[in-house]
Structure formats: structure tokens, C-alpha cells
TIDO-695424 format. One record per residue (C-alpha): residue in one letter; x, y, z. Coordinates in nm, 3 decimals. Layout:
REM residues N
<rec aa="A" X="X" Y="Y" Z="Z"/>
...
***
This chain:
REM residues 246
<rec aa="M" X="-0.008" Y="0.022" Z="0.021"/>
<rec aa="I" X="0.143" Y="0.378" Z="-0.125"/>
<rec aa="A" X="0.131" Y="0.569" Z="0.154"/>
<rec aa="G" X="0.075" Y="0.971" Z="0.065"/>
<rec aa="P" X="-0.007" Y="1.288" Z="0.244"/>
<rec aa="V" X="-0.317" Y="1.250" Z="0.437"/>
<rec aa="G" X="-0.614" Y="1.247" Z="0.283"/>
<rec aa="G" X="-0.386" Y="1.253" Z="-0.077"/>
<rec aa="D" X="-0.169" Y="1.012" Z="-0.287"/>
<rec aa="A" X="0.233" Y="0.924" Z="-0.317"/>
<rec aa="L" X="0.247" Y="0.869" Z="-0.734"/>
<rec aa="Y" X="0.593" Y="0.772" Z="-0.841"/>
<rec aa="G" X="0.791" Y="0.716" Z="-1.141"/>
<rec aa="R" X="0.899" Y="0.963" Z="-1.424"/>
<rec aa="N" X="0.540" Y="0.940" Z="-1.643"/>
<rec aa="A" X="0.278" Y="0.937" Z="-1.329"/>
<rec aa="V" X="0.502" Y="1.243" Z="-1.220"/>
<rec aa="A" X="0.541" Y="1.387" Z="-1.471"/>
<rec aa="E" X="0.128" Y="1.340" Z="-1.623"/>
<rec aa="A" X="0.012" Y="1.361" Z="-1.238"/>
<rec aa="L" X="0.238" Y="1.775" Z="-1.234"/>
<rec aa="S" X="0.091" Y="1.870" Z="-1.620"/>
<rec aa="G" X="-0.280" Y="1.687" Z="-1.509"/>
<rec aa="R" X="-0.604" Y="1.782" Z="-1.365"/>
<rec aa="R" X="-0.477" Y="1.746" Z="-0.975"/>
<rec aa="R" X="-0.286" Y="1.915" Z="-0.727"/>
<rec aa="S" X="0.119" Y="1.831" Z="-0.658"/>
<rec aa="V" X="0.176" Y="1.958" Z="-0.358"/>
<rec aa="R" X="0.550" Y="1.794" Z="-0.259"/>
<rec aa="L" X="0.824" Y="1.600" Z="-0.529"/>
<rec aa="M" X="1.050" Y="1.429" Z="-0.320"/>
<rec aa="V" X="1.345" Y="1.331" Z="-0.521"/>
<rec aa="A" X="1.599" Y="1.067" Z="-0.440"/>
<rec aa="E" X="2.000" Y="1.214" Z="-0.368"/>
<rec aa="G" X="2.242" Y="1.174" Z="-0.590"/>
<rec aa="I" X="1.966" Y="1.078" Z="-0.855"/>
<rec aa="R" X="2.148" Y="1.169" Z="-1.197"/>
<rec aa="E" X="2.003" Y="1.454" Z="-1.380"/>
<rec aa="D" X="1.847" Y="1.397" Z="-1.702"/>
<rec aa="D" X="1.663" Y="1.578" Z="-1.939"/>
<rec aa="R" X="1.401" Y="1.376" Z="-1.843"/>
<rec aa="L" X="1.434" Y="1.468" Z="-1.520"/>
<rec aa="R" X="1.526" Y="1.859" Z="-1.523"/>
<rec aa="A" X="1.167" Y="1.925" Z="-1.768"/>
<rec aa="I" X="0.990" Y="1.757" Z="-1.415"/>
<rec aa="L" X="1.195" Y="2.002" Z="-1.270"/>
<rec aa="A" X="1.078" Y="2.243" Z="-1.408"/>
<rec aa="R" X="0.768" Y="2.174" Z="-1.485"/>
<rec aa="A" X="0.648" Y="2.130" Z="-1.096"/>
<rec aa="S" X="0.866" Y="2.522" Z="-1.009"/>
<rec aa="E" X="0.609" Y="2.567" Z="-1.238"/>
<rec aa="R" X="0.263" Y="2.488" Z="-1.061"/>
<rec aa="E" X="0.497" Y="2.624" Z="-0.741"/>
<rec aa="V" X="0.530" Y="2.232" Z="-0.616"/>
<rec aa="T" X="0.773" Y="2.262" Z="-0.304"/>
<rec aa="I" X="1.035" Y="2.038" Z="-0.408"/>
<rec aa="D" X="1.262" Y="1.817" Z="-0.112"/>
<rec aa="R" X="1.556" Y="1.620" Z="-0.217"/>
<rec aa="V" X="1.568" Y="1.316" Z="0.005"/>
<rec aa="P" X="1.748" Y="1.006" Z="0.084"/>
<rec aa="R" X="1.627" Y="0.723" Z="-0.106"/>
<rec aa="L" X="1.540" Y="0.473" Z="0.165"/>
<rec aa="M" X="1.315" Y="0.734" Z="0.277"/>
<rec aa="L" X="1.156" Y="0.664" Z="-0.124"/>
<rec aa="D" X="1.166" Y="0.275" Z="-0.069"/>
<rec aa="D" X="0.957" Y="0.233" Z="0.259"/>
<rec aa="L" X="0.721" Y="0.553" Z="0.182"/>
<rec aa="T" X="0.602" Y="0.324" Z="-0.206"/>
<rec aa="G" X="0.620" Y="-0.003" Z="-0.011"/>
<rec aa="G" X="1.026" Y="-0.132" Z="-0.217"/>
<rec aa="V" X="0.824" Y="-0.037" Z="-0.621"/>
<rec aa="N" X="0.996" Y="0.050" Z="-0.857"/>
<rec aa="H" X="0.955" Y="0.519" Z="-0.770"/>
<rec aa="Q" X="1.279" Y="0.570" Z="-1.000"/>
<rec aa="G" X="1.339" Y="0.820" Z="-0.770"/>
<rec aa="L" X="1.105" Y="1.079" Z="-0.762"/>
<rec aa="V" X="0.753" Y="1.098" Z="-0.603"/>
<rec aa="L" X="0.466" Y="1.290" Z="-0.593"/>
<rec aa="E" X="0.224" Y="1.356" Z="-0.330"/>
<rec aa="T" X="-0.033" Y="1.490" Z="-0.416"/>
<rec aa="K" X="-0.418" Y="1.572" Z="-0.349"/>
<rec aa="P" X="-0.671" Y="1.303" Z="-0.412"/>
<rec aa="Y" X="-0.750" Y="1.204" Z="-0.753"/>
<rec aa="P" X="-1.036" Y="1.435" Z="-0.863"/>
<rec aa="Y" X="-1.356" Y="1.219" Z="-1.016"/>
<rec aa="V" X="-1.632" Y="1.383" Z="-1.145"/>
<rec aa="E" X="-2.018" Y="1.334" Z="-1.221"/>
<rec aa="L" X="-2.100" Y="1.143" Z="-1.459"/>
<rec aa="E" X="-2.317" Y="1.415" Z="-1.612"/>
<rec aa="E" X="-1.957" Y="1.645" Z="-1.678"/>
<rec aa="L" X="-1.928" Y="1.387" Z="-1.969"/>
<rec aa="F" X="-2.250" Y="1.467" Z="-2.171"/>
<rec aa="E" X="-2.127" Y="1.756" Z="-2.274"/>
<rec aa="R" X="-1.818" Y="1.546" Z="-2.443"/>
<rec aa="Q" X="-1.857" Y="1.342" Z="-2.721"/>
<rec aa="G" X="-1.664" Y="1.043" Z="-2.848"/>
<rec aa="T" X="-1.684" Y="0.693" Z="-2.637"/>
<rec aa="V" X="-1.718" Y="0.602" Z="-2.291"/>
<rec aa="L" X="-1.518" Y="0.323" Z="-2.126"/>
<rec aa="V" X="-1.779" Y="0.163" Z="-1.881"/>
<rec aa="L" X="-1.521" Y="-0.080" Z="-1.659"/>
<rec aa="D" X="-1.768" Y="-0.346" Z="-1.506"/>
<rec aa="H" X="-1.587" Y="-0.396" Z="-1.177"/>
<rec aa="I" X="-1.237" Y="-0.363" Z="-1.251"/>
<rec aa="Q" X="-1.064" Y="-0.538" Z="-0.962"/>
<rec aa="D" X="-0.687" Y="-0.553" Z="-1.106"/>
<rec aa="P" X="-0.477" Y="-0.253" Z="-1.082"/>
<rec aa="Q" X="-0.255" Y="-0.338" Z="-1.416"/>
<rec aa="N" X="-0.595" Y="-0.440" Z="-1.611"/>
<rec aa="F" X="-0.729" Y="-0.101" Z="-1.485"/>
<rec aa="G" X="-0.450" Y="0.114" Z="-1.540"/>
<rec aa="T" X="-0.364" Y="-0.051" Z="-1.905"/>
<rec aa="L" X="-0.778" Y="-0.029" Z="-2.065"/>
<rec aa="L" X="-0.702" Y="0.405" Z="-1.861"/>
<rec aa="R" X="-0.380" Y="0.442" Z="-2.107"/>
<rec aa="A" X="-0.602" Y="0.255" Z="-2.406"/>
<rec aa="A" X="-0.872" Y="0.493" Z="-2.425"/>
<rec aa="E" X="-0.663" Y="0.858" Z="-2.298"/>
<rec aa="A" X="-0.485" Y="0.698" Z="-2.636"/>
<rec aa="A" X="-0.768" Y="0.679" Z="-2.834"/>
<rec aa="G" X="-0.917" Y="0.978" Z="-2.675"/>
<rec aa="A" X="-1.171" Y="0.849" Z="-2.523"/>
<rec aa="A" X="-1.491" Y="1.071" Z="-2.385"/>
<rec aa="G" X="-1.458" Y="0.964" Z="-2.013"/>
<rec aa="V" X="-1.483" Y="0.670" Z="-1.795"/>
<rec aa="V" X="-1.733" Y="0.509" Z="-1.574"/>
<rec aa="I" X="-1.639" Y="0.304" Z="-1.291"/>
<rec aa="A" X="-1.835" Y="0.129" Z="-1.058"/>
<rec aa="R" X="-1.702" Y="0.249" Z="-0.639"/>
<rec aa="D" X="-1.757" Y="-0.131" Z="-0.482"/>
<rec aa="R" X="-1.577" Y="-0.396" Z="-0.538"/>
<rec aa="A" X="-1.388" Y="-0.248" Z="-0.756"/>
<rec aa="V" X="-1.042" Y="-0.095" Z="-0.807"/>
<rec aa="G" X="-0.976" Y="0.268" Z="-0.781"/>
<rec aa="V" X="-0.774" Y="0.462" Z="-0.905"/>
<rec aa="T" X="-0.443" Y="0.461" Z="-0.701"/>
<rec aa="P" X="-0.135" Y="0.532" Z="-0.768"/>
<rec aa="A" X="-0.060" Y="0.228" Z="-0.876"/>
<rec aa="V" X="-0.321" Y="0.205" Z="-1.165"/>
<rec aa="V" X="-0.152" Y="0.593" Z="-1.220"/>
<rec aa="N" X="0.176" Y="0.440" Z="-1.281"/>
<rec aa="A" X="0.079" Y="0.131" Z="-1.470"/>
<rec aa="S" X="-0.160" Y="0.346" Z="-1.704"/>
<rec aa="A" X="0.145" Y="0.546" Z="-1.717"/>
<rec aa="G" X="-0.035" Y="0.932" Z="-1.576"/>
<rec aa="A" X="-0.252" Y="0.822" Z="-1.876"/>
<rec aa="V" X="-0.549" Y="0.879" Z="-1.597"/>
<rec aa="E" X="-0.450" Y="1.219" Z="-1.505"/>
<rec aa="H" X="-0.542" Y="1.330" Z="-1.844"/>
<rec aa="L" X="-0.880" Y="1.119" Z="-1.862"/>
<rec aa="L" X="-1.257" Y="1.266" Z="-1.676"/>
<rec aa="V" X="-1.290" Y="0.913" Z="-1.429"/>
<rec aa="A" X="-1.626" Y="0.938" Z="-1.330"/>
<rec aa="Q" X="-1.762" Y="0.652" Z="-1.016"/>
<rec aa="E" X="-2.119" Y="0.567" Z="-0.972"/>
<rec aa="T" X="-2.254" Y="0.296" Z="-0.671"/>
<rec aa="N" X="-2.459" Y="0.224" Z="-0.947"/>
<rec aa="L" X="-2.394" Y="0.057" Z="-1.342"/>
<rec aa="A" X="-2.697" Y="-0.032" Z="-1.446"/>
<rec aa="R" X="-2.820" Y="0.264" Z="-1.391"/>
<rec aa="A" X="-2.562" Y="0.503" Z="-1.513"/>
<rec aa="L" X="-2.583" Y="0.330" Z="-1.828"/>
<rec aa="D" X="-2.917" Y="0.421" Z="-1.776"/>
<rec aa="R" X="-2.825" Y="0.758" Z="-1.800"/>
<rec aa="L" X="-2.584" Y="0.719" Z="-2.027"/>
<rec aa="I" X="-2.790" Y="0.612" Z="-2.309"/>
<rec aa="D" X="-3.057" Y="0.889" Z="-2.257"/>
<rec aa="A" X="-2.823" Y="1.116" Z="-2.320"/>
<rec aa="G" X="-2.797" Y="0.960" Z="-2.604"/>
<rec aa="W" X="-2.457" Y="0.660" Z="-2.648"/>
<rec aa="W" X="-2.508" Y="0.325" Z="-2.723"/>
<rec aa="A" X="-2.421" Y="0.119" Z="-2.514"/>
<rec aa="I" X="-2.240" Y="-0.217" Z="-2.662"/>
<rec aa="G" X="-2.035" Y="-0.494" Z="-2.405"/>
<rec aa="V" X="-1.812" Y="-0.664" Z="-2.541"/>
<rec aa="D" X="-1.888" Y="-1.042" Z="-2.454"/>
<rec aa="T" X="-1.933" Y="-1.365" Z="-2.574"/>
<rec aa="G" X="-2.270" Y="-1.594" Z="-2.609"/>
<rec aa="A" X="-2.503" Y="-1.684" Z="-2.831"/>
<rec aa="D" X="-2.624" Y="-1.323" Z="-2.854"/>
<rec aa="A" X="-2.288" Y="-1.207" Z="-2.921"/>
<rec aa="V" X="-2.214" Y="-1.050" Z="-3.335"/>
<rec aa="D" X="-1.855" Y="-0.994" Z="-3.456"/>
<rec aa="L" X="-1.748" Y="-0.695" Z="-3.404"/>
<rec aa="F" X="-1.534" Y="-0.670" Z="-3.718"/>
<rec aa="T" X="-1.786" Y="-0.728" Z="-3.913"/>
<rec aa="T" X="-2.108" Y="-0.566" Z="-3.743"/>
<rec aa="D" X="-2.227" Y="-0.199" Z="-3.809"/>
<rec aa="L" X="-2.262" Y="-0.027" Z="-3.529"/>
<rec aa="P" X="-2.354" Y="0.297" Z="-3.391"/>
<rec aa="A" X="-2.243" Y="0.579" Z="-3.166"/>
<rec aa="P" X="-2.129" Y="0.722" Z="-2.989"/>
<rec aa="V" X="-2.024" Y="0.363" Z="-2.813"/>
<rec aa="A" X="-2.084" Y="0.357" Z="-2.405"/>
<rec aa="L" X="-1.817" Y="0.071" Z="-2.487"/>
<rec aa="V" X="-1.846" Y="-0.147" Z="-2.164"/>
<rec aa="I" X="-1.606" Y="-0.380" Z="-1.999"/>
<rec aa="G" X="-1.648" Y="-0.693" Z="-1.796"/>
<rec aa="S" X="-1.432" Y="-0.777" Z="-1.445"/>
<rec aa="E" X="-1.133" Y="-1.006" Z="-1.524"/>
<rec aa="G" X="-1.287" Y="-1.342" Z="-1.377"/>
<rec aa="S" X="-1.681" Y="-1.332" Z="-1.408"/>
<rec aa="G" X="-1.717" Y="-1.131" Z="-1.755"/>
<rec aa="L" X="-1.991" Y="-0.842" Z="-1.731"/>
<rec aa="T" X="-2.269" Y="-0.908" Z="-1.496"/>
<rec aa="P" X="-2.578" Y="-1.027" Z="-1.548"/>
<rec aa="I" X="-2.797" Y="-0.678" Z="-1.494"/>
<rec aa="V" X="-2.515" Y="-0.412" Z="-1.643"/>
<rec aa="R" X="-2.522" Y="-0.754" Z="-1.943"/>
<rec aa="K" X="-2.900" Y="-0.650" Z="-1.978"/>
<rec aa="R" X="-2.870" Y="-0.296" Z="-2.002"/>
<rec aa="C" X="-2.577" Y="-0.341" Z="-2.308"/>
<rec aa="Q" X="-2.774" Y="-0.286" Z="-2.674"/>
<rec aa="V" X="-2.528" Y="-0.463" Z="-2.855"/>
<rec aa="I" X="-2.303" Y="-0.726" Z="-2.725"/>
<rec aa="V" X="-1.994" Y="-0.853" Z="-2.927"/>
<rec aa="S" X="-1.720" Y="-1.027" Z="-2.921"/>
<rec aa="L" X="-1.331" Y="-1.067" Z="-3.096"/>
<rec aa="P" X="-1.276" Y="-1.343" Z="-3.310"/>
<rec aa="M" X="-1.037" Y="-1.631" Z="-3.222"/>
<rec aa="R" X="-0.816" Y="-1.842" Z="-3.421"/>
<rec aa="G" X="-0.523" Y="-1.933" Z="-3.222"/>
<rec aa="T" X="-0.586" Y="-2.234" Z="-2.998"/>
<rec aa="V" X="-0.619" Y="-1.937" Z="-2.675"/>
<rec aa="G" X="-1.005" Y="-1.860" Z="-2.680"/>
<rec aa="S" X="-1.000" Y="-1.523" Z="-2.464"/>
<rec aa="L" X="-0.754" Y="-1.217" Z="-2.408"/>
<rec aa="N" X="-0.797" Y="-1.042" Z="-2.105"/>
<rec aa="A" X="-0.967" Y="-0.765" Z="-2.048"/>
<rec aa="A" X="-0.755" Y="-0.508" Z="-2.062"/>
<rec aa="T" X="-0.614" Y="-0.666" Z="-2.393"/>
<rec aa="A" X="-0.990" Y="-0.716" Z="-2.514"/>
<rec aa="G" X="-1.081" Y="-0.366" Z="-2.426"/>
<rec aa="A" X="-0.783" Y="-0.159" Z="-2.606"/>
<rec aa="I" X="-0.892" Y="-0.405" Z="-2.924"/>
<rec aa="V" X="-1.254" Y="-0.235" Z="-2.906"/>
<rec aa="L" X="-1.103" Y="0.156" Z="-2.820"/>
<rec aa="F" X="-0.902" Y="0.124" Z="-3.176"/>
<rec aa="E" X="-1.150" Y="-0.032" Z="-3.364"/>
<rec aa="L" X="-1.433" Y="0.216" Z="-3.259"/>
<rec aa="L" X="-1.174" Y="0.549" Z="-3.313"/>
<rec aa="R" X="-1.123" Y="0.352" Z="-3.673"/>
<rec aa="R" X="-1.416" Y="0.398" Z="-3.790"/>
<rec aa="E" X="-1.472" Y="0.741" Z="-3.609"/>
<rec aa="Q" X="-1.193" Y="0.825" Z="-3.854"/>
<rec aa="E" X="-1.345" Y="0.733" Z="-4.238"/>
***
């Protein structure tokens, strides 16, 4: 568990720190390991921290090791305020795909999906408040800091959140297998899309799956019959982007 300032986070790693310093949340203090080699990337991070009037402290590397629980912090830890989740209605003001994550629990998968969503220009992300991982320092690191540039809404009831997205004009399209699933690459899909990705183990929950207006699947030609949530989600996100650009 990464210990941060009271009521905040301790972000680590150069990508996560650099993007957080350019993102929406407020940064408080940047801790830099004593004796770290200063290259162009580090100098740019230090300059950005100074521009944002963030306190910069040189500290023993062991202090950063203790603070982060021994993860590879690359000599940098940024103390920040909590991640600034948004209300779902803020996403209604944007255009494009909304990524809806149905109780994703693995920080690495979550971070990878966030990185793909940001790279594909998603309008925002909706996650479950309970029984799901939130935007933790590990997730920020796994996303290479991309989540700092995304709007993420945290909802207690994902099924109701999907209803609201549908009412606002999005089409709920889930990724799953089953007799009702259609091939992603051969099916015309309406837009904009609220793309629903299920959890790593059980996939889409029944109540969320029922809200999906279309279920798509990825054709499999190899021996392995499935992909993990992050890989499948990234493929669909970029397929939707390709269609938007046609």
C-alpha cells in the first residue's frame, strides 16, 4: 500500500509524476532521491514542478523506498491531493466513446485500459464505486500517468449509469461471448458508444449485460480462446477510433 499525505496520494515513477504535474489534480510536494542523475527528462519534471509552485525536496532514496513499499519509484515521489473524480453528467458535455468498466479489480488491467482510453481519445471513463479498484498510485503508474488527463466518474450503480448514458444519446455496447454476441469487425455499430468491459474473472455482471444494447465479441483463430480485459478493451477502443476516422 502506497502511503501518501493525509487525504491524498503518493505517486511514483517518472511517467506518472510528469503527467500528474500536467494534469488536473493539485500537487503538493515532489520528493527527489539524493544523488539521482539529472537528465533532460528529470530537468523537465523539476521545471514543471517549479512552474506549478510545488515544493521540491531532496530526500534519501531509502525514504522513498519506505514510502512506496519498495516499488520501482525511479527516484521520484509526488505527493498530491486525492484523484479528482467527476460527476457522470460532466461526460454528457463531451463527444466520443465512454469506457464503462464493470468491476475491474486488477490495478494493472485497469491502468492499461485507462492508458488505451486516453490514447484513443475517449470522452471519459465510468467505474464502479464498490468491489472495484479505484484510481490508486499503482493504477496511475500502470497507466503511465494517462489517467491524469481523463475524466473518470465513480458510480454506485453501473446499470443506472448506463441508463443515463443511453438517455443522453450513447449506445451501450458490451464485450462478451455468447449466442447473442456479434463479430466486432463485421458488424455496423451505432455511435457514440458506451463501451462496457467486464471484470477479469466473471465478465459482465448480469444486470449490466442486460442494459447493453449490443454484445460484440472478438473472433479467435488461435488455440487460446480468450483475451484479458485490458487487451480486449484496447482492441475495441481502437477499432471504434478507426471507424470514427472513416
